[in-house]
N, C-alpha and C positions, 0 to 999 in steps of 0.2 A: 681480740685476745680472748673476750668471754667465751667466743665459740671452739677456740683451741683449747682451752681450760676445760671445757664441758666434755669435749671430745675425749680427752686424757681422763677425765675421771670416769667417763662411761667404760672406757677401756680397761681401767683398774678394777670396776666394778666386776665386769665380765671376767676377767682373768681370775680374780680371787673366787667368785662364784663357780666359775667353771672347775676350779680345783677342788673345792668343797664338795659340790654335787657329784662330781664323778669319783672321789673318794669313796662316797656313801654308795653310789650306784655298784661299783667294782666289789663292794663287801656284801651288799645286800642283793644284788643281780638284777637293778634297775631304779628308776626313779629321777636319774637326771634331767628327763626332759620335763618333769613338773616344776624344776626350778629355771632351766635354762630357757626354755620356750615362752613361758609368760614373761621372764626378763628382757627378752629379745622384743617382745611384742609392746614392752612399755617404753622402749628406746624410740618406738615409732614406725617401726617396720610393719608392713601389712602381713597378714597372715601365712599367706604361702611363701612369702620371702623368708620370715622368720623361721618356717618349717624347713625350707630348705638349706638355710644357714645353720641351723641347729644339726640337722643330720650329717652335714658334712664334718661338723666340729666333733661329732660323736664317734667318728671312724678313728680317731686316736685312743679312745677307750676301749674298742677292741682289739686295736693293735698291740697294745700292752699286754692284754690277757693272751692272744695268741702266740706273742713270742714266749712268754712264762710256760704255757701249756704246750707249745711244739717241743720244747727242750724236756719235757717231762713226759711226752707221748701219752697224754691224757686222752685226746680225740680219736674216738672209734668211727670207722668208716661208714658204718650203717646208720648211725646216728648223724653224722654230717651229710650225708646223702638225704636223710629224711628233711633236715632243716632246710637245705637248699632247694629241694623240688617242691616242698609244700610252701615255702616262705617266699620264693620270688614271685609266683603270681598273685600270692596275697597281698604282697606291698605293692604292686603295680596296681591291681584292682582299688586296694584301698586309698592310694594316694590319688588315683583318677576320680574316685567317688566324693573325696574331702573338696575337690576342687568345685564340686558341682552342687553340694547341700551345706546347710548350716550345721555345724558340729555340737550345739548346745545340747541338745536332747541326748544324743551319744554321749557326750561328757558326763551328764547326769547319771545315767545308766551305769556306765563304766565307774564312775566314782562309788556307788552303792556296791557294785560286784568287788572292787578292790578293798573296800573296807571289810565286806563279809571274807574276802580270802585272807586277810591281815588276821582276823579272828581265828580263821580255820588253820593257818598256819601256826599260830600261837600255841593252839592246843593239840595238834597233829603229832603223834610220834614219828611220823613217816619222816619229817623235816630234820630228824636227827640220825636217821640211819647212817651207819658208817661206811657201808660198802654199796656199789653199784650191782644190780642184778644183770650179768651179760645176756641172760637168755631171753631176749625179746620175742613173744609169740606173735602171730600174724594179726591176731585180734589187737593186741596192744599197740603194734606198730602202726596198723591203720587208724586206730584212735588217735594216737599221737600225731599222725599225718594230719588229720582234719583238725584237732585242736590247735597244731602249730600254723594252719591255714589261717584259722580265724586270730590268732595271735598276730601274725605278720600283718593281716589286713588292718587290725587296730594299729600297728607300728607305722603302717603308710598313711592311715588318715588321722589318727590324733597325736602320733609320736609320743603317749603318755602311757605308762603302764605295762607295755609291751614286754619289756625286759622282766618285770616281775611275774606277769602271767605265764612268760615262758619258761621261768625257773620252777613255777608251781606245775606245769604240765609235765616237764622232765622228770620231776621228783616223784609225782601222784601216777602219772602213766606209764612214762619210759623207764621207770626205778632206778632213775640215777641219784647218787648222792648228793647231798645240799651243795656242798663247796664245787664239785665238779659241774652240777647243773648251773650255778652262777659263771663258772668259767664259760661253759657254752652260750651261756645268754650274752654274755660280753663279746664274745667273737663274732657270733652270727646275728643277734638283734642288734646290738651296739654298733657293729662295725659292717657285716654284709647287708642286712635289712636296709640300714640307712643308707649305703651307698645307692642299692638301688632305688630307694625313695628318693635320695637326692638327685639322681640322674632324672626322675620322672618330673620332680618340683621343677628343677632346672630347664625342662622342656616345657612345664605347664606354666611357669612363671619367671621367678629369678632367684639369684642368691647377692647377698650383701657382702661382697669380698672384704671390706673394709675391716669388719669385724674378725674376718677368719684366723689371721696369723695369732690374734689374742686368744682366741677360744681354742684353737688346735694347740697352742702351748699349754694352756691351762688343763684342757682334758687330757693331754699326755701325761703332765705331771700328776694330775691327780689320779688317773687310771693306773700308772705305776706304784704310787704310794699306796693306793687302794688294793692292787694285787698282791702287793707284798705283805699287807696286814692281813688278807684273807688267809694266806698261807699260816700266819701265826695265831691267829685267834680260834678259840675252841668252837666246835659245832654249834654248842648251845646259844654262845655268846651271836655268833651270826644269824641263827635262827631267830632271836630278838630284835635285831637289827632289820632284819627282813620284815617281820611283823610291823616295827615300829615305822619303817619307810613306807609300806603298803598301807598303813592307815593312815598317816600322814599325806599320801598322795592321793587317797580316796577322797580326803577332806578337801584338800586343795582342789580337786576337780570339781567338786560340788561347788565351791566357792567360785571358781573360773567360770562355770556354767550359769 
């Protein structure tokens, strides 16, 4: 009886935290991994199993953004191609690498960089630009390609902070407005990159299927609420949320490491 009650409580906590973390992620461009991945590890799952389980649950977060943005026609073919071609090998290489090495040092470095990114985003006027720049030069496109490869490597290896960094890359290098950058991040980093990573982790380790129905339901609800909220919030408020989530994420990474 105690075992059954403990399982119910665990599932309930996972459901509530999945909703809460994905609402924030859908509004800020990332950060759900900083909450759900450590929580899954605390339930007793090995790191690789927790990583794979988390990656599959994030698919619902990307699905809600994809549905909304497909209706609005916000996805640009050139950007989509860049994100897919740079991200696929990056995620595969990152996932394979994390299966071989200790991630503690990388987490410390990523934590410091994430905090610096939060400070930069808070004071940068680029984060409140209202329109995207459709004229991508070859130089900016190649720089964005390399940067997104690095982001996807982090997505595959640490599964923490990738969405926030992807949003930063799309704003600063690809000149995409804040809300559109967050939408791209949700569709490709949260959904596509995590799908590729989940397939890799499934091949290298295992998935804890018992938690998935709860996590998928929570992430779908949170993703839908967050995407709806993003449409209504002023850009400056979204910027402050992004900066806050990035700062907290960096601190949590340092604590975890």
